[in-house]
C-alpha positions as a printed Julia matrix, in Angstrom:
228×3 Matrix{Float64}:
 144.23  -54.79  110.71
 141.36  -53.78  112.98
 142.04  -49.85  111.78
 142.04  -51.57  107.92
 138.75  -53.1   108.43
 137.11  -50.12  110.05
 138.73  -47.66  107.18
 136.98  -50.23  104.75
 133.74  -49.91  106.64
 133.63  -46.29  106.41
 134.29  -46.25  102.93
 131.65  -48.37  101.86
 128.87  -47.0   103.97
 130.24  -43.38  102.53
 129.86  -44.96   98.99
 126.4   -46.12   99.53
 125.4   -42.77  101.1
 126.72  -40.64   98.32
 125.78  -42.99   95.2
 122.38  -43.44   96.37
 120.05  -40.48   95.76
 117.31  -39.52   98.29
 113.51  -40.43   97.11
 111.44  -37.7    97.52
 107.68  -37.77   96.89
 106.63  -36.98   93.08
 104.99  -33.57   92.64
 101.44  -33.63   92.22
  99.98  -32.38   88.59
  96.85  -30.28   89.16
  94.25  -31.12   86.49
  92.71  -28.05   85.79
  88.72  -28.53   85.03
  87.18  -28.69   81.55
  86.17  -25.11   80.76
  83.27  -24.37   78.46
  84.4   -22.21   75.36
  83.43  -18.89   75.41
  81.01  -19.13   72.23
  79.24  -21.86   74.32
  78.67  -19.21   77.25
  77.44  -17.07   74.94
  75.06  -19.31   73.1
  73.73  -21.08   76.44
  74.29  -18.71   79.27
  72.35  -20.87   81.59
  74.41  -24.02   81.25
  77.45  -24.51   83.59
  78.75  -27.54   82.09
  80.3   -28.49   78.79
  78.29  -31.99   78.64
  75.01  -29.9    78.94
  76.09  -27.52   76.23
  76.46  -30.25   74.15
  73.51  -31.96   74.96
  71.69  -28.93   74.0
  73.44  -28.48   70.74
  72.53  -32.06   70.09
  68.94  -31.41   70.49
  69.2   -28.23   68.89
  70.49  -29.6    65.65
  68.09  -32.78   65.87
  65.29  -30.73   65.95
  66.01  -29.19   62.53
  65.77  -32.7    60.64
  62.73  -33.82   62.78
  59.54  -34.86   60.71
  56.7   -32.61   61.58
  53.4   -34.43   61.72
  50.42  -32.83   59.8
  47.41  -31.9    61.52
  44.66  -34.09   60.7
  41.8   -32.92   58.92
  38.1   -34.0    60.2
  35.45  -33.37   57.39
  32.29  -33.4    59.51
  29.35  -33.91   57.25
  26.35  -31.32   57.48
  23.11  -32.2    58.39
  20.36  -32.99   55.43
  18.76  -29.65   54.98
  15.48  -31.33   54.39
  15.5   -33.45   57.67
  17.19  -30.27   59.41
  14.19  -28.2    58.45
  11.79  -30.75   59.2
  13.23  -30.96   62.53
  12.8   -27.66   63.39
   9.22  -27.74   63.03
   8.98  -30.35   65.43
   8.47  -28.36   68.65
   5.06  -27.6    67.14
   3.78  -31.14   67.72
   5.67  -31.34   70.97
   2.16  -30.7    73.24
   0.59  -34.07   71.33
   3.72  -36.01   71.76
   4.24  -35.39   75.43
   0.54  -36.32   76.08
   0.87  -39.7    74.21
   4.15  -40.55   75.82
   2.7   -40.23   79.24
  -0.18  -42.42   78.2
   2.35  -45.06   76.56
   4.59  -45.11   79.8
   1.49  -45.7    81.64
   0.02  -48.63   79.69
   3.32  -50.38   78.98
   4.38  -50.22   82.82
   0.86  -51.34   83.74
   0.2   -48.31   85.77
   3.64  -46.96   86.66
   7.17  -47.5    87.36
  10.04  -46.26   89.39
  11.09  -42.6    88.21
  14.38  -42.37   90.25
  15.49  -45.54   89.08
  14.71  -44.51   85.47
  16.66  -41.27   86.11
  19.52  -42.88   87.46
  19.72  -45.03   84.77
  19.55  -42.04   82.26
  22.7   -40.69   84.37
  24.82  -43.54   84.3
  24.3   -44.18   80.51
  24.92  -40.95   79.32
  28.36  -40.94   80.73
  29.36  -44.41   79.76
  31.01  -43.32   76.9
  32.53  -39.91   75.55
  29.36  -39.5    73.2
  26.11  -41.07   73.89
  22.96  -41.19   71.69
  19.51  -42.34   72.45
  18.0   -42.88   69.24
  14.78  -44.79   67.46
  16.14  -47.52   64.85
  13.49  -45.9    62.08
  13.64  -42.55   62.94
  15.39  -40.51   60.05
  16.54  -37.79   62.6
  18.34  -40.38   64.62
  19.66  -41.84   61.36
  20.98  -38.39   60.49
  22.51  -37.79   63.67
  24.49  -41.17   63.83
  25.65  -40.25   59.96
  27.13  -36.8    61.52
  28.96  -38.29   64.4
  30.58  -41.05   62.36
  31.75  -38.47   59.79
  34.01  -37.35   62.66
  35.55  -40.88   63.35
  34.52  -40.32   67.18
  34.01  -43.2    69.8
  30.06  -42.83   70.34
  27.47  -45.21   71.93
  23.97  -45.8    70.13
  21.46  -46.71   72.97
  18.33  -47.84   70.71
  14.93  -47.25   72.8
  12.93  -48.8    70.08
  11.87  -49.05   66.54
  10.08  -45.62   66.89
   8.06  -43.54   69.24
   4.67  -45.54   68.73
   6.77  -49.18   69.04
   8.14  -48.91   72.69
   8.35  -51.18   75.59
   8.2   -50.64   79.21
  11.75  -49.44   79.71
  11.86  -47.25   76.4
   8.56  -45.63   77.01
   9.78  -44.84   80.66
  12.88  -43.42   79.72
  11.4   -41.2    77.31
   9.39  -39.52   79.73
  12.06  -39.12   82.15
  14.2   -37.65   79.63
  11.53  -34.71   78.88
  11.28  -34.12   82.55
  15.05  -33.88   82.7
  15.81  -31.83   79.77
  12.73  -30.48   78.3
  12.66  -32.41   75.2
  10.74  -35.82   74.54
  11.55  -36.49   70.85
  14.41  -38.31   69.8
  17.48  -38.05   69.45
  19.2   -37.0    72.71
  22.85  -36.68   72.55
  25.34  -36.53   75.35
  29.16  -35.34   74.59
  31.33  -35.95   77.44
  28.33  -36.26   79.78
  26.95  -32.89   78.9
  23.67  -32.87   77.11
  23.73  -31.19   73.76
  20.03  -31.79   72.39
  18.77  -33.71   69.41
  19.47  -33.1    65.53
  18.41  -29.41   65.49
  16.43  -29.09   68.87
  17.62  -28.76   72.47
  20.72  -26.76   73.84
  21.77  -24.03   71.27
  20.34  -25.73   67.99
  21.51  -29.19   69.22
  24.28  -31.2    66.84
  23.06  -29.06   63.83
  24.2   -25.87   65.91
  27.41  -27.32   66.76
  28.41  -28.01   63.24
  27.23  -24.55   62.06
  29.33  -22.83   64.71
  32.04  -25.49   63.73
  32.38  -26.28   67.59
  31.42  -29.95   67.28
  34.98  -31.15   66.69
  36.52  -29.3    69.48
  33.9   -30.44   71.71
  34.4   -34.11   70.79
  38.45  -33.71   71.41
  37.75  -31.93   74.87
  35.68  -35.31   75.54
  38.54  -37.35   73.96
  36.0   -38.73   71.61
  38.56  -38.32   68.68
């Protein structure tokens, strides 16, 4: 009986051993990296990743259909020939106007004023906007200069000293005298672009505003000063 049981157990163990396959680890399948096609390498030799190449292709094709903005044309109004001619003759009268300006400033300021304070105000005001113009309200030269600036659509600040040279108050008359000391010009307008003094309508630095228009330099100067 014992031998029968032993034989039966041995047979069962043998059956289990033979019938159950041994478990082995599943082989790992190596994933090959995504390779860039040869034609992409030729088109984009500096790119290493396929996704970068595809982005570059997408950008290139989108650029083909992009709408190009047309450059804005600025038509600058040329100054009036009659006013320009009259302005060029003003320096002849400069000695008379200079003497009158000093006397006017002395009288309206009751004998004197703080020159440094006035000059500091001019320095601060002349840089307070991309374009600053000192004017007389009734002056044809001032009016013409403003018309030229407005034709460009620029951002400018108009500082009116008074109605005209003979109708100035204490501050206006003192500013007029100190401007002549600083820039050698007592007549108005005085024009500053990007803080730089460019003169009047026809007088001052290289022909003033008219000179900039004639040399086709005004628009570029205004853009540099971020006035347009």
